[in-house]
N, C-alpha and C positions, 0 to 999 in steps of 0.2 A: 342457790346461793352458797350451799355447802361446798360444791366443787369450785365455785369462784373464790371462796375464802381460802381454799387450799392452794389454788393457783396464785392468788395474791400474796400468800405467805412466802412464796419462793422468789418474790421480787425484792428489789433494793429500796422500796418505799419505807419510810419511817412508820412506826406504830401509829402515830397521829394521822399521817396521810392515809394509811390503810383504813383506820376507823372512820375518818371523814368520808372516804370513798364508799365504804359499805353503807354508812348511814344515809348518804345521798341516794344511793341506788335503791335502798329499801323504800325510801319515801317515793321515788319515781315509780317503783314497781307497784306499790300500793295504789297510786293514782292510775297507773296503766291498767291494772286489773279491773278497775271500775268500768272500763270500756272493753273488757275482754282480751286485753293484750297479755302476752306472756313475756318472760325474760328474754327468750330467744327471739321473739318478734321485735323487741325493743333494741337489743344489743347484739344479736347474733350469737355465735358460740362463745364459750368461756374464754378460749384463746383469743378470739377476735376482740372481745371486750377488754381483756388484760392489755393487749397490744394498743388499743385505742387510748387506754389510761396512761400507759407508759410513753406513747408517742402520739399525743393529741394532734389532730389536724390543725394546720396553720390557719389562723384567722385571715380571711380575705381582706386586702387593703380597701379602705373606704376613705377617700380624701376628705369628705365632710366630717365624718366621725373622728378622724385622726388629725384634724387640722391643727389643734394646739400642740399635741406631741410633736408633729412634724415641724411646726414653727419653732419650738424650742430646740429641736435637733439641728435645724438649719442655722439658727442663730449661733449655736455652739460651733458648728463647722466654720462659719464665716469669722467668728472670733478667733478660731485657731488659724485660719488662713491669713487674716490681717496681722495678728501678733507675730506669727512666724515671718511673714513678708517684711515687716518693718524691723524685726530683730535681725534678719539676715542682711538686708540692704544697708543697715548701719555699719556693717563691716567693710563696705566698699565706698569710701569717700569719693566725691565727684570733684575733680580738679583740685584736690587738696582740701576741700571743704566737706564737712559732714553732710550726709544725705538728709533732706528734710524728713522728719518722722511725725506721723499723726499722734496726737495725744490720746490717752486711754479713753477719755470720755467720748471723743469722736469715733473711736474704733467700736466702742460698745453700742453707740447709737446706730452706726452703719450696719453692724451685725444684726441688731434688733430689727431694723427695717427690712433687711434681707430675709431674716427668719420669718417675719410676718407676711411678706409679699410673695415669696417664692411658692409656698403651698397654694396661694390663691391663683397664681399663674398656672400651676400644675393642674388645679381643678378645672380651669377653663379649657384645657386641652386633653382632658382624660378621654381616651377612646371608649366607644361603646356606651356613651352617656348622651342623653338628649340635652343639648345646651340651649340656654335662653337666647344667646346672641349668635349672630352669624360669625363665621371664621374671621372675616375681615374686621369686624368690630372687636373681636377677642384679640386679634393681632395688634390693633390700635391701642387697646387697653394695656397690653403687655409693653408696648413701646413707651406709653405714658409712664408706666411703673418704672421702667429702666431710667427714663429721664429724671423722674422725681428722685429716684435712688441716687443718681449721680449728683443732683443738686444738693441733696441732703449730705452726701459724702463730702462734697466740696465745701459746703457750709460748715460741717462739723470740723473740718480741718482748720477753719478760720476762727474757731472759738478761742477766747483768750486763755492763756496758759494757766491762769489762776483757777479756772474750772476745767481745764483740759490739759493737764500736765503730761508732757512727753516722758516716758520712762526710759531707763537705759536699756541697751540691747539685750542684756542678760535677763532682765525682768520680762521683756517681751517674749523671749525664747521660753522662759519658764511658764509664762501664761499660755503660750502655744502648746506646750506639752500637757499642761493641766486641761486645756480645752480639748485636746485630742483624747486624753483619757476620759474626760467627761462625756464626749461624743460616743465613745465606745460603750461606756456604761449605760448611757441614756438610750442608745439604740436597742440594747438588750432588755432594759427595764421596761420600755414601752413598746417592744416588738415592732420597731420601725422597719419598714421594707424599703429597699433601695438605699442609696447614699453610700458613703465611705464606711470603712471598718466593718 
């Protein structure tokens, strides 16, 4: 541990991070010694251990464990896509008339449905996993989800303006930028694999 402390002192970790790392290792070493393990058996050389701390191995993706973080990330992505889309198309009137724009409530509902559903579809087609249903049943479920999503999307667009107000183009573009920034932060906060940004 003395050599490890010396090596750790040369890193850019804060004093609190160094103390936490050492305390955790001491606890693990005490437990390991009960079964005859040494520090080298548990962590390799001092340099190897320091590198592992500075560059920890990336956690393997697990669709079931990561379902809700993935759902939130996908919802933000679709919120970004829809708000940008309606903000941009409003600049291009059709035959002199404004383009129809979905209200913000409808956009939020549609983005939420996409966020919740897409990780489920992804889980159904994850390779290397034993699936409960055959490929044809899973394809049928995916088609049903897409149809339901389209029905919800169409229904949300028909909500009365009093509960589904259409915002102006600039508000939608600002929301698109905020959603893009939120997606970028969210992906790094929850270590989301794949996706944009």
